[in-house]
N, CA, C and O atoms as a GROMACS GRO file, in nm:
protein
  608
    1UNK      N    1  15.602   4.492  11.042
    1UNK     CA    2  15.727   4.508  11.022
    1UNK      C    3  15.752   4.562  10.918
    1UNK      O    4  15.643   4.589  10.868
    2UNK      N    5  15.877   4.615  10.816
    2UNK     CA    6  15.938   4.699  10.722
    2UNK      C    7  15.941   4.552  10.643
    2UNK      O    8  15.907   4.476  10.733
    3UNK      N    9  15.960   4.479  10.539
    3UNK     CA   10  15.950   4.424  10.407
    3UNK      C   11  16.068   4.504  10.301
    3UNK      O   12  16.026   4.570  10.206
    4UNK      N   13  16.187   4.493  10.323
    4UNK     CA   14  16.235   4.561  10.223
    4UNK      C   15  16.321   4.472  10.094
    4UNK      O   16  16.437   4.431  10.105
    5UNK      N   17  16.234   4.456   9.976
    5UNK     CA   18  16.326   4.382   9.869
    5UNK      C   19  16.422   4.532   9.809
    5UNK      O   20  16.408   4.654   9.813
    6UNK      N   21  16.532   4.422   9.749
    6UNK     CA   22  16.603   4.513   9.704
    6UNK      C   23  16.679   4.435   9.549
    6UNK      O   24  16.784   4.494   9.522
    7UNK      N   25  16.656   4.357   9.481
    7UNK     CA   26  16.727   4.307   9.392
    7UNK      C   27  16.814   4.367   9.269
    7UNK      O   28  16.792   4.447   9.178
    8UNK      N   29  16.925   4.287   9.314
    8UNK     CA   30  17.042   4.331   9.262
    8UNK      C   31  17.032   4.386   9.077
    8UNK      O   32  17.107   4.458   9.010
    9UNK      N   33  16.871   4.294   9.036
    9UNK     CA   34  16.851   4.379   8.859
    9UNK      C   35  16.721   4.462   8.915
    9UNK      O   36  16.696   4.504   8.803
   10UNK      N   37  16.674   4.488   8.952
   10UNK     CA   38  16.556   4.582   8.941
   10UNK      C   39  16.559   4.671   9.049
   10UNK      O   40  16.665   4.672   9.110
   11UNK      N   41  16.407   4.800   9.118
   11UNK     CA   42  16.433   4.886   9.187
   11UNK      C   43  16.352   4.816   9.375
   11UNK      O   44  16.241   4.764   9.369
   12UNK      N   45  16.404   4.822   9.478
   12UNK     CA   46  16.411   4.817   9.543
   12UNK      C   47  16.238   4.856   9.543
   12UNK      O   48  16.195   4.931   9.456
   13UNK      N   49  16.124   4.784   9.671
   13UNK     CA   50  16.055   4.761   9.688
   13UNK      C   51  16.025   4.731   9.852
   13UNK      O   52  16.050   4.615   9.886
   14UNK      N   53  15.956   4.858   9.996
   14UNK     CA   54  15.959   4.828  10.096
   14UNK      C   55  15.816   4.831  10.122
   14UNK      O   56  15.738   4.924  10.104
   15UNK      N   57  15.799   4.735  10.159
   15UNK     CA   58  15.658   4.688  10.234
   15UNK      C   59  15.633   4.718  10.394
   15UNK      O   60  15.714   4.647  10.454
   16UNK      N   61  15.571   4.778  10.468
   16UNK     CA   62  15.487   4.777  10.588
   16UNK      C   63  15.415   4.624  10.593
   16UNK      O   64  15.357   4.591  10.490
   17UNK      N   65  15.415   4.528  10.704
   17UNK     CA   66  15.325   4.414  10.687
   17UNK      C   67  15.294   4.455  10.805
   17UNK      O   68  15.388   4.489  10.878
   18UNK      N   69  15.168   4.461  10.853
   18UNK     CA   70  15.085   4.425  10.977
   18UNK      C   71  15.060   4.244  10.998
   18UNK      O   72  14.944   4.224  10.962
   19UNK      N   73  15.097   4.165  11.023
   19UNK     CA   74  15.007   4.005  10.978
   19UNK      C   75  14.884   4.027  11.058
   19UNK      O   76  14.786   3.979  11.000
   20UNK      N   77  14.855   4.086  11.177
   20UNK     CA   78  14.747   4.105  11.209
   20UNK      C   79  14.659   4.208  11.136
   20UNK      O   80  14.598   4.283  11.211
   21UNK      N   81  14.641   4.225  10.996
   21UNK     CA   82  14.543   4.343  10.889
   21UNK      C   83  14.606   4.224  10.766
   21UNK      O   84  14.660   4.251  10.659
   22UNK      N   85  14.562   4.021  10.855
   22UNK     CA   86  14.559   4.014  10.647
   22UNK      C   87  14.467   3.940  10.689
   22UNK      O   88  14.444   3.916  10.807
   23UNK      N   89  14.397   3.892  10.578
   23UNK     CA   90  14.184   3.871  10.603
   23UNK      C   91  14.232   3.711  10.575
   23UNK      O   92  14.329   3.669  10.512
   24UNK      N   93  14.124   3.637  10.647
   24UNK     CA   94  14.127   3.463  10.683
   24UNK      C   95  14.238   3.429  10.533
   24UNK      O   96  14.358   3.419  10.511
   25UNK      N   97  14.097   3.421  10.451
   25UNK     CA   98  14.153   3.374  10.340
   25UNK      C   99  14.302   3.383  10.255
   25UNK      O  100  14.371   3.291  10.211
   26UNK      N  101  14.321   3.503  10.250
   26UNK     CA  102  14.449   3.512  10.201
   26UNK      C  103  14.623   3.475  10.318
   26UNK      O  104  14.741   3.474  10.283
   27UNK      N  105  14.544   3.443  10.492
   27UNK     CA  106  14.670   3.399  10.556
   27UNK      C  107  14.618   3.184  10.531
   27UNK      O  108  14.699   3.091  10.530
   28UNK      N  109  14.464   3.173  10.514
   28UNK     CA  110  14.509   3.064  10.487
   28UNK      C  111  14.583   2.930  10.323
   28UNK      O  112  14.610   2.810  10.311
   29UNK      N  113  14.584   3.075  10.221
   29UNK     CA  114  14.659   3.052  10.152
   29UNK      C  115  14.770   3.003  10.148
   29UNK      O  116  14.795   2.888  10.112
   30UNK      N  117  14.886   3.126  10.203
   30UNK     CA  118  14.999   3.126  10.294
   30UNK      C  119  15.058   2.985  10.383
   30UNK      O  120  15.164   2.924  10.376
   31UNK      N  121  14.908   2.963  10.488
   31UNK     CA  122  14.943   2.923  10.596
   31UNK      C  123  14.969   2.735  10.518
   31UNK      O  124  15.030   2.648  10.580
   32UNK      N  125  14.887   2.708  10.336
   32UNK     CA  126  14.916   2.604  10.265
   32UNK      C  127  15.070   2.625  10.199
   32UNK      O  128  15.128   2.516  10.213
   33UNK      N  129  15.142   2.703  10.146
   33UNK     CA  130  15.221   2.679  10.090
   33UNK      C  131  15.362   2.676  10.199
   33UNK      O  132  15.462   2.610  10.168
   34UNK      N  133  15.356   2.740  10.306
   34UNK     CA  134  15.470   2.759  10.409
   34UNK      C  135  15.471   2.631  10.480
   34UNK      O  136  15.565   2.604  10.554
   35UNK      N  137  15.353   2.532  10.460
   35UNK     CA  138  15.339   2.425  10.524
   35UNK      C  139  15.332   2.480  10.738
   35UNK      O  140  15.422   2.453  10.818
   36UNK      N  141  15.270   2.516  10.755
   36UNK     CA  142  15.326   2.519  10.858
   36UNK      C  143  15.184   2.667  10.916
   36UNK      O  144  15.137   2.767  10.862
   37UNK      N  145  15.166   2.591  11.059
   37UNK     CA  146  15.034   2.730  11.087
   37UNK      C  147  15.059   2.849  11.079
   37UNK      O  148  15.181   2.851  11.062
   38UNK      N  149  14.996   3.026  11.081
   38UNK     CA  150  14.978   3.045  11.072
   38UNK      C  151  15.086   3.153  11.209
   38UNK      O  152  15.138   3.260  11.179
   39UNK      N  153  15.091   3.126  11.272
   39UNK     CA  154  15.160   3.130  11.372
   39UNK      C  155  15.334   3.184  11.392
   39UNK      O  156  15.404   3.285  11.398
   40UNK      N  157  15.340   3.032  11.395
   40UNK     CA  158  15.482   2.966  11.338
   40UNK      C  159  15.509   3.077  11.216
   40UNK      O  160  15.574   3.174  11.254
   41UNK      N  161  15.467   3.078  11.067
   41UNK     CA  162  15.471   3.144  11.002
   41UNK      C  163  15.537   3.278  11.015
   41UNK      O  164  15.647   3.290  10.961
   42UNK      N  165  15.486   3.378  11.079
   42UNK     CA  166  15.531   3.501  11.087
   42UNK      C  167  15.652   3.522  11.219
   42UNK      O  168  15.718   3.624  11.242
   43UNK      N  169  15.656   3.389  11.294
   43UNK     CA  170  15.776   3.407  11.393
   43UNK      C  171  15.874   3.361  11.285
   43UNK      O  172  15.991   3.393  11.307
   44UNK      N  173  15.848   3.284  11.158
   44UNK     CA  174  15.995   3.230  11.104
   44UNK      C  175  15.997   3.356  10.980
   44UNK      O  176  16.117   3.365  10.951
   45UNK      N  177  15.950   3.420  10.925
   45UNK     CA  178  15.927   3.565  10.866
   45UNK      C  179  16.073   3.668  10.948
   45UNK      O  180  16.172   3.727  10.906
   46UNK      N  181  15.992   3.634  11.118
   46UNK     CA  182  16.056   3.755  11.216
   46UNK      C  183  16.207   3.755  11.204
   46UNK      O  184  16.275   3.857  11.206
   47UNK      N  185  16.270   3.588  11.186
   47UNK     CA  186  16.422   3.452  11.188
   47UNK      C  187  16.468   3.520  11.059
   47UNK      O  188  16.586   3.555  11.055
   48UNK      N  189  16.363   3.550  10.919
   48UNK     CA  190  16.424   3.559  10.857
   48UNK      C  191  16.487   3.457  10.788
   48UNK      O  192  16.596   3.458  10.731
   49UNK      N  193  16.376   3.338  10.805
   49UNK     CA  194  16.399   3.208  10.749
   49UNK      C  195  16.322   3.209  10.600
   49UNK      O  196  16.217   3.265  10.571
   50UNK      N  197  16.435   3.106  10.494
   50UNK     CA  198  16.425   3.176  10.350
   50UNK      C  199  16.268   3.082  10.331
   50UNK      O  200  16.163   3.146  10.331
   51UNK      N  201  16.266   3.006  10.324
   51UNK     CA  202  16.174   2.929  10.320
   51UNK      C  203  15.998   3.098  10.345
   51UNK      O  204  15.926   3.160  10.267
   52UNK      N  205  16.014   3.092  10.472
   52UNK     CA  206  15.877   3.196  10.548
   52UNK      C  207  15.901   3.317  10.417
   52UNK      O  208  15.805   3.343  10.345
   53UNK      N  209  16.035   3.385  10.394
   53UNK     CA  210  16.049   3.507  10.324
   53UNK      C  211  15.983   3.485  10.154
   53UNK      O  212  15.913   3.562  10.088
   54UNK      N  213  16.028   3.375  10.125
   54UNK     CA  214  15.951   3.377  10.004
   54UNK      C  215  15.831   3.391   9.970
   54UNK      O  216  15.783   3.456   9.877
   55UNK      N  217  15.772   3.312  10.067
   55UNK     CA  218  15.647   3.319  10.108
   55UNK      C  219  15.543   3.452  10.104
   55UNK      O  220  15.438   3.476  10.044
   56UNK      N  221  15.645   3.538  10.214
   56UNK     CA  222  15.620   3.660  10.204
   56UNK      C  223  15.654   3.692  10.086
   56UNK      O  224  15.550   3.666  10.025
   57UNK      N  225  15.735   3.734  10.003
   57UNK     CA  226  15.759   3.773   9.902
   57UNK      C  227  15.658   3.763   9.799
   57UNK      O  228  15.622   3.850   9.719
   58UNK      N  229  15.620   3.644   9.813
   58UNK     CA  230  15.513   3.650   9.713
   58UNK      C  231  15.377   3.676   9.757
   58UNK      O  232  15.292   3.712   9.676
   59UNK      N  233  15.351   3.660   9.880
   59UNK     CA  234  15.211   3.763   9.956
   59UNK      C  235  15.168   3.871   9.921
   59UNK      O  236  15.057   3.915   9.892
   60UNK      N  237  15.307   3.925   9.930
   60UNK     CA  238  15.398   4.115   9.925
   60UNK      C  239  15.326   4.161   9.754
   60UNK      O  240  15.242   4.249   9.733
   61UNK      N  241  15.386   4.076   9.661
   61UNK     CA  242  15.410   4.106   9.580
   61UNK      C  243  15.240   4.092   9.476
   61UNK      O  244  15.202   4.163   9.383
   62UNK      N  245  15.166   3.957   9.551
   62UNK     CA  246  15.035   3.969   9.510
   62UNK      C  247  14.985   4.036   9.498
   62UNK      O  248  14.930   4.051   9.389
   63UNK      N  249  14.962   4.152   9.628
   63UNK     CA  250  14.926   4.288   9.668
   63UNK      C  251  14.893   4.322   9.515
   63UNK      O  252  14.788   4.287   9.459
   64UNK      N  253  15.038   4.424   9.432
   64UNK     CA  254  15.053   4.468   9.303
   64UNK      C  255  15.016   4.357   9.256
   64UNK      O  256  14.895   4.370   9.239
   65UNK      N  257  15.046   4.258   9.226
   65UNK     CA  258  15.035   4.233   9.076
   65UNK      C  259  14.939   4.078   9.157
   65UNK      O  260  15.012   4.004   9.223
   66UNK      N  261  14.807   4.043   9.150
   66UNK     CA  262  14.714   3.949   9.184
   66UNK      C  263  14.744   3.784   9.135
   66UNK      O  264  14.778   3.704   9.223
   67UNK      N  265  14.729   3.738   8.994
   67UNK     CA  266  14.799   3.680   8.922
   67UNK      C  267  14.902   3.563   8.943
   67UNK      O  268  14.888   3.441   8.934
   68UNK      N  269  15.044   3.669   8.984
   68UNK     CA  270  15.146   3.643   9.067
   68UNK      C  271  15.132   3.466   9.112
   68UNK      O  272  15.058   3.425   9.202
   69UNK      N  273  15.233   3.364   9.014
   69UNK     CA  274  15.190   3.215   9.092
   69UNK      C  275  15.356   3.267   9.202
   69UNK      O  276  15.455   3.340   9.207
   70UNK      N  277  15.253   3.128   9.291
   70UNK     CA  278  15.390   3.139   9.342
   70UNK      C  279  15.555   3.087   9.332
   70UNK      O  280  15.640   3.113   9.418
   71UNK      N  281  15.581   2.995   9.186
   71UNK     CA  282  15.659   2.961   9.149
   71UNK      C  283  15.753   3.068   9.036
   71UNK      O  284  15.863   3.056   8.980
   72UNK      N  285  15.663   3.159   9.036
   72UNK     CA  286  15.706   3.340   8.947
   72UNK      C  287  15.779   3.444   9.048
   72UNK      O  288  15.841   3.548   9.024
   73UNK      N  289  15.747   3.373   9.175
   73UNK     CA  290  15.874   3.407   9.277
   73UNK      C  291  15.978   3.464   9.246
   73UNK      O  292  16.021   3.398   9.151
   74UNK      N  293  16.073   3.575   9.271
   74UNK     CA  294  16.169   3.536   9.206
   74UNK      C  295  16.346   3.480   9.262
   74UNK      O  296  16.397   3.535   9.359
   75UNK      N  297  16.392   3.410   9.213
   75UNK     CA  298  16.506   3.364   9.356
   75UNK      C  299  16.581   3.448   9.388
   75UNK      O  300  16.662   3.500   9.312
   76UNK      N  301  16.568   3.473   9.501
   76UNK     CA  302  16.664   3.588   9.533
   76UNK      C  303  16.712   3.592   9.599
   76UNK      O  304  16.686   3.514   9.691
   77UNK      N  305  16.841   3.698   9.615
   77UNK     CA  306  17.012   3.638   9.723
   77UNK      C  307  16.918   3.654   9.838
   77UNK      O  308  16.814   3.715   9.816
   78UNK      N  309  16.937   3.615   9.939
   78UNK     CA  310  16.935   3.617  10.120
   78UNK      C  311  16.918   3.717  10.158
   78UNK      O  312  16.836   3.738  10.248
   79UNK      N  313  17.019   3.850  10.079
   79UNK     CA  314  17.115   4.006  10.066
   79UNK      C  315  17.010   4.074  10.032
   79UNK      O  316  17.012   4.197  10.031
   80UNK      N  317  16.915   4.012  10.004
   80UNK     CA  318  16.814   4.133   9.888
   80UNK      C  319  16.696   4.110   9.907
   80UNK      O  320  16.616   4.127   9.815
   81UNK      N  321  16.646   4.057  10.059
   81UNK     CA  322  16.487   4.106  10.159
   81UNK      C  323  16.567   4.140  10.327
   81UNK      O  324  16.650   4.072  10.387
   82UNK      N  325  16.535   4.206  10.346
   82UNK     CA  326  16.525   4.246  10.476
   82UNK      C  327  16.385   4.300  10.586
   82UNK      O  328  16.324   4.403  10.559
   83UNK      N  329  16.341   4.197  10.734
   83UNK     CA  330  16.261   4.252  10.757
   83UNK      C  331  16.338   4.312  10.862
   83UNK      O  332  16.454   4.299  10.901
   84UNK      N  333  16.242   4.380  10.894
   84UNK     CA  334  16.276   4.492  11.023
   84UNK      C  335  16.165   4.539  11.108
   84UNK      O  336  16.077   4.622  11.084
   85UNK      N  337  16.189   4.459  11.222
   85UNK     CA  338  16.111   4.502  11.352
   85UNK      C  339  16.081   4.584  11.443
   85UNK      O  340  16.182   4.627  11.499
   86UNK      N  341  15.970   4.631  11.489
   86UNK     CA  342  15.996   4.775  11.536
   86UNK      C  343  15.975   4.743  11.669
   86UNK      O  344  15.914   4.652  11.726
   87UNK      N  345  16.074   4.894  11.728
   87UNK     CA  346  16.058   4.828  11.899
   87UNK      C  347  15.888   4.754  11.993
   87UNK      O  348  15.908   4.737  12.114
   88UNK      N  349  15.734   4.712  11.943
   88UNK     CA  350  15.630   4.657  12.030
   88UNK      C  351  15.657   4.536  11.987
   88UNK      O  352  15.622   4.443  12.060
   89UNK      N  353  15.730   4.502  11.853
   89UNK     CA  354  15.716   4.342  11.732
   89UNK      C  355  15.770   4.322  11.831
   89UNK      O  356  15.715   4.276  11.931
   90UNK      N  357  15.973   4.374  11.817
   90UNK     CA  358  16.071   4.290  11.958
   90UNK      C  359  16.084   4.308  12.039
   90UNK      O  360  16.198   4.303  12.085
   91UNK      N  361  16.000   4.333  12.097
   91UNK     CA  362  15.918   4.311  12.248
   91UNK      C  363  15.824   4.132  12.265
   91UNK      O  364  15.857   4.039  12.340
   92UNK      N  365  15.697   4.138  12.158
   92UNK     CA  366  15.649   4.039  12.097
   92UNK      C  367  15.724   4.022  12.057
   92UNK      O  368  15.786   4.122  12.094
   93UNK      N  369  15.791   3.968  11.996
   93UNK     CA  370  15.883   3.867  11.931
   93UNK      C  371  15.979   3.802  12.073
   93UNK      O  372  15.991   3.680  12.088
   94UNK      N  373  16.025   3.874  12.142
   94UNK     CA  374  16.086   3.852  12.272
   94UNK      C  375  15.929   3.721  12.356
   94UNK      O  376  15.929   3.599  12.336
   95UNK      N  377  15.874   3.760  12.399
   95UNK     CA  378  15.726   3.707  12.381
   95UNK      C  379  15.696   3.651  12.353
   95UNK      O  380  15.596   3.598  12.401
   96UNK      N  381  15.775   3.603  12.220
   96UNK     CA  382  15.690   3.430  12.174
   96UNK      C  383  15.841   3.360  12.192
   96UNK      O  384  15.886   3.248  12.169
   97UNK      N  385  15.879   3.445  12.228
   97UNK     CA  386  16.044   3.328  12.225
   97UNK      C  387  16.065   3.267  12.403
   97UNK      O  388  16.138   3.172  12.431
   98UNK      N  389  15.982   3.347  12.511
   98UNK     CA  390  16.018   3.333  12.626
   98UNK      C  391  15.959   3.190  12.627
   98UNK      O  392  16.000   3.086  12.679
   99UNK      N  393  15.815   3.225  12.530
   99UNK     CA  394  15.662   3.141  12.530
   99UNK      C  395  15.721   2.999  12.518
   99UNK      O  396  15.666   2.904  12.573
  100UNK      N  397  15.823   2.987  12.452
  100UNK     CA  398  15.853   2.854  12.309
  100UNK      C  399  15.953   2.822  12.432
  100UNK      O  400  15.983   2.704  12.450
  101UNK      N  401  16.009   2.925  12.520
  101UNK     CA  402  16.115   2.886  12.582
  101UNK      C  403  16.210   2.714  12.558
  101UNK      O  404  16.329   2.710  12.526
  102UNK      N  405  16.140   2.613  12.579
  102UNK     CA  406  16.122   2.455  12.582
  102UNK      C  407  16.190   2.436  12.472
  102UNK      O  408  16.307   2.401  12.488
  103UNK      N  409  16.138   2.455  12.333
  103UNK     CA  410  16.204   2.449  12.172
  103UNK      C  411  16.333   2.431  12.176
  103UNK      O  412  16.397   2.348  12.111
  104UNK      N  413  16.389   2.542  12.282
  104UNK     CA  414  16.556   2.580  12.251
  104UNK      C  415  16.602   2.524  12.389
  104UNK      O  416  16.540   2.498  12.492
  105UNK      N  417  16.771   2.514  12.347
  105UNK     CA  418  16.861   2.429  12.422
  105UNK      C  419  16.890   2.593  12.444
  105UNK      O  420  16.877   2.696  12.378
  106UNK      N  421  16.961   2.535  12.646
  106UNK     CA  422  16.994   2.703  12.726
  106UNK      C  423  17.055   2.784  12.625
  106UNK      O  424  17.010   2.899  12.623
  107UNK      N  425  17.112   2.768  12.572
  107UNK     CA  426  17.251   2.836  12.528
  107UNK      C  427  17.158   2.898  12.462
  107UNK      O  428  17.143   3.008  12.515
  108UNK      N  429  17.072   2.880  12.354
  108UNK     CA  430  17.003   2.908  12.223
  108UNK      C  431  16.937   3.008  12.290
  108UNK      O  432  16.963   3.126  12.266
  109UNK      N  433  16.854   2.976  12.372
  109UNK     CA  434  16.746   3.115  12.419
  109UNK      C  435  16.857   3.184  12.501
  109UNK      O  436  16.857   3.305  12.479
  110UNK      N  437  16.940   3.150  12.576
  110UNK     CA  438  16.986   3.297  12.612
  110UNK      C  439  17.062   3.369  12.518
  110UNK      O  440  17.098   3.475  12.568
  111UNK      N  441  17.122   3.350  12.350
  111UNK     CA  442  17.146   3.436  12.245
  111UNK      C  443  17.055   3.494  12.208
  111UNK      O  444  17.055   3.606  12.157
  112UNK      N  445  16.943   3.407  12.236
  112UNK     CA  446  16.807   3.420  12.116
  112UNK      C  447  16.789   3.598  12.238
  112UNK      O  448  16.827   3.714  12.221
  113UNK      N  449  16.759   3.571  12.282
  113UNK     CA  450  16.656   3.653  12.459
  113UNK      C  451  16.802   3.830  12.419
  113UNK      O  452  16.806   3.947  12.381
  114UNK      N  453  16.875   3.731  12.460
  114UNK     CA  454  17.008   3.846  12.442
  114UNK      C  455  17.025   3.927  12.351
  114UNK      O  456  17.111   4.009  12.379
  115UNK      N  457  16.966   3.943  12.223
  115UNK     CA  458  17.001   3.998  12.051
  115UNK      C  459  16.906   4.049  12.093
  115UNK      O  460  16.900   4.167  12.125
  116UNK      N  461  16.819   3.970  12.100
  116UNK     CA  462  16.674   4.109  12.137
  116UNK      C  463  16.668   4.166  12.213
  116UNK      O  464  16.593   4.260  12.185
  117UNK      N  465  16.712   4.173  12.328
  117UNK     CA  466  16.740   4.281  12.496
  117UNK      C  467  16.805   4.352  12.418
  117UNK      O  468  16.733   4.448  12.388
  118UNK      N  469  16.958   4.362  12.340
  118UNK     CA  470  17.081   4.435  12.269
  118UNK      C  471  16.973   4.497  12.159
  118UNK      O  472  16.966   4.619  12.173
  119UNK      N  473  16.916   4.463  12.088
  119UNK     CA  474  16.876   4.544  11.983
  119UNK      C  475  16.657   4.637  12.065
  119UNK      O  476  16.588   4.678  11.972
  120UNK      N  477  16.633   4.643  12.120
  120UNK     CA  478  16.587   4.687  12.197
  120UNK      C  479  16.654   4.834  12.288
  120UNK      O  480  16.611   4.948  12.270
  121UNK      N  481  16.745   4.804  12.367
  121UNK     CA  482  16.848   4.870  12.414
  121UNK      C  483  16.893   4.966  12.320
  121UNK      O  484  16.872   5.087  12.336
  122UNK      N  485  16.982   4.900  12.184
  122UNK     CA  486  16.986   5.006  12.098
  122UNK      C  487  16.878   5.155  12.096
  122UNK      O  488  16.899   5.268  12.140
  123UNK      N  489  16.719   5.080  12.003
  123UNK     CA  490  16.685   5.174  11.977
  123UNK      C  491  16.669   5.254  12.090
  123UNK      O  492  16.691   5.376  12.089
  124UNK      N  493  16.623   5.177  12.212
  124UNK     CA  494  16.580   5.284  12.280
  124UNK      C  495  16.648   5.446  12.318
  124UNK      O  496  16.611   5.562  12.334
  125UNK      N  497  16.794   5.346  12.319
  125UNK     CA  498  16.896   5.463  12.297
  125UNK      C  499  16.902   5.590  12.247
  125UNK      O  500  16.940   5.698  12.292
  126UNK      N  501  16.846   5.544  12.121
  126UNK     CA  502  16.828   5.617  11.963
  126UNK      C  503  16.726   5.711  12.039
  126UNK      O  504  16.733   5.824  11.992
  127UNK      N  505  16.652   5.704  12.122
  127UNK     CA  506  16.508   5.745  12.110
  127UNK      C  507  16.398   5.664  12.049
  127UNK      O  508  16.281   5.698  12.067
  128UNK      N  509  16.430   5.563  11.981
  128UNK     CA  510  16.243   5.527  11.974
  128UNK      C  511  16.193   5.534  12.066
  128UNK      O  512  16.223   5.511  12.183
  129UNK      N  513  16.076   5.581  11.996
  129UNK     CA  514  15.940   5.460  12.151
  129UNK      C  515  15.834   5.336  12.083
  129UNK      O  516  15.816   5.308  11.965
  130UNK      N  517  15.792   5.291  12.173
  130UNK     CA  518  15.683   5.173  12.141
  130UNK      C  519  15.584   5.322  12.204
  130UNK      O  520  15.585   5.414  12.284
  131UNK      N  521  15.484   5.236  12.063
  131UNK     CA  522  15.356   5.345  12.075
  131UNK      C  523  15.168   5.240  12.101
  131UNK      O  524  15.047   5.247  12.085
  132UNK      N  525  15.273   5.162  12.144
  132UNK     CA  526  15.163   5.032  12.167
  132UNK      C  527  15.140   4.972  12.097
  132UNK      O  528  15.211   4.970  11.996
  133UNK      N  529  14.994   4.864  12.111
  133UNK     CA  530  14.986   4.759  12.068
  133UNK      C  531  14.945   4.844  11.901
  133UNK      O  532  15.039   4.879  11.829
  134UNK      N  533  14.879   4.855  11.881
  134UNK     CA  534  14.877   4.914  11.747
  134UNK      C  535  14.969   5.007  11.692
  134UNK      O  536  14.934   5.122  11.720
  135UNK      N  537  15.086   5.002  11.616
  135UNK     CA  538  15.188   5.095  11.568
  135UNK      C  539  15.171   5.174  11.529
  135UNK      O  540  15.050   5.178  11.550
  136UNK      N  541  15.207   5.312  11.447
  136UNK     CA  542  15.140   5.408  11.347
  136UNK      C  543  15.167   5.406  11.199
  136UNK      O  544  15.146   5.492  11.113
  137UNK      N  545  15.220   5.287  11.194
  137UNK     CA  546  15.277   5.211  11.044
  137UNK      C  547  15.119   5.128  11.022
  137UNK      O  548  15.078   5.110  10.907
  138UNK      N  549  15.062   5.095  11.109
  138UNK     CA  550  14.908   5.015  11.107
  138UNK      C  551  14.808   5.134  11.008
  138UNK      O  552  14.798   5.257  11.013
  139UNK      N  553  14.752   5.040  10.930
  139UNK     CA  554  14.624   5.183  10.803
  139UNK      C  555  14.552   5.064  10.800
  139UNK      O  556  14.577   4.965  10.870
  140UNK      N  557  14.467   5.074  10.723
  140UNK     CA  558  14.339   5.021  10.655
  140UNK      C  559  14.400   4.858  10.639
  140UNK      O  560  14.375   4.745  10.681
  141UNK      N  561  14.494   4.926  10.550
  141UNK     CA  562  14.515   4.779  10.515
  141UNK      C  563  14.690   4.733  10.420
  141UNK      O  564  14.731   4.724  10.305
  142UNK      N  565  14.770   4.706  10.634
  142UNK     CA  566  14.914   4.787  10.622
  142UNK      C  567  15.020   4.749  10.504
  142UNK      O  568  15.107   4.812  10.444
  143UNK      N  569  14.953   4.568  10.497
  143UNK     CA  570  15.007   4.507  10.368
  143UNK      C  571  14.978   4.547  10.218
  143UNK      O  572  15.024   4.489  10.119
  144UNK      N  573  14.907   4.640  10.217
  144UNK     CA  574  14.935   4.754  10.088
  144UNK      C  575  14.959   4.829  10.036
  144UNK      O  576  14.914   4.871   9.929
  145UNK      N  577  15.102   4.893  10.157
  145UNK     CA  578  15.184   5.030  10.139
  145UNK      C  579  15.295   5.000  10.026
  145UNK      O  580  15.360   4.898  10.005
  146UNK      N  581  15.294   5.114   9.964
  146UNK     CA  582  15.371   5.088   9.813
  146UNK      C  583  15.460   5.078   9.829
  146UNK      O  584  15.488   5.061   9.948
  147UNK      N  585  15.563   5.081   9.741
  147UNK     CA  586  15.690   5.105   9.753
  147UNK      C  587  15.737   5.223   9.738
  147UNK      O  588  15.651   5.286   9.675
  148UNK      N  589  15.837   5.299   9.763
  148UNK     CA  590  15.849   5.448   9.745
  148UNK      C  591  15.838   5.449   9.612
  148UNK      O  592  15.736   5.508   9.578
  149UNK      N  593  15.922   5.395   9.493
  149UNK     CA  594  15.970   5.363   9.433
  149UNK      C  595  15.770   5.345   9.328
  149UNK      O  596  15.783   5.385   9.212
  150UNK      N  597  15.718   5.328   9.339
  150UNK     CA  598  15.554   5.309   9.298
  150UNK      C  599  15.552   5.490   9.329
  150UNK      O  600  15.491   5.512   9.224
  151UNK      N  601  15.570   5.622   9.386
  151UNK     CA  602  15.501   5.740   9.313
  151UNK      C  603  15.613   5.804   9.248
  151UNK      O  604  15.640   5.922   9.271
  152UNK      N  605  15.681   5.730   9.165
  152UNK     CA  606  15.801   5.811   9.080
  152UNK      C  607  15.710   5.806   8.948
  152UNK      O  608  15.751   5.855   8.843
   0.00000   0.00000   0.00000
């Protein structure tokens, strides 16, 4: 997933974040901060849930600033942070939603699946291809991808 943070008073920061490339020790800290299991937190990040996004931003910023305390994460506007999923991640998300179908009303489930299907169709119509389980963005440590502004 691509995470973009564009604060009103600062430079845009972009990270490629692969939840499969997070060390167990970091995942444990994330679970404690998020107050839920790892897989639940990842799902909440994909859904752009406010609390999950704060934990995600903290994790990503700590890659560049290891001493950053959770309380020092900026109080961002929700429009300043976005999570964009690639085609493979959208398909995985659909499977997760279907697996948890009993947690939704019929209407909620239908809306969620329709939204995911719409996005998948749009991406495919634009020519985006699924690269398989290992995305082209996956690297030795995808969570440490610097922001384009860092190279300036």
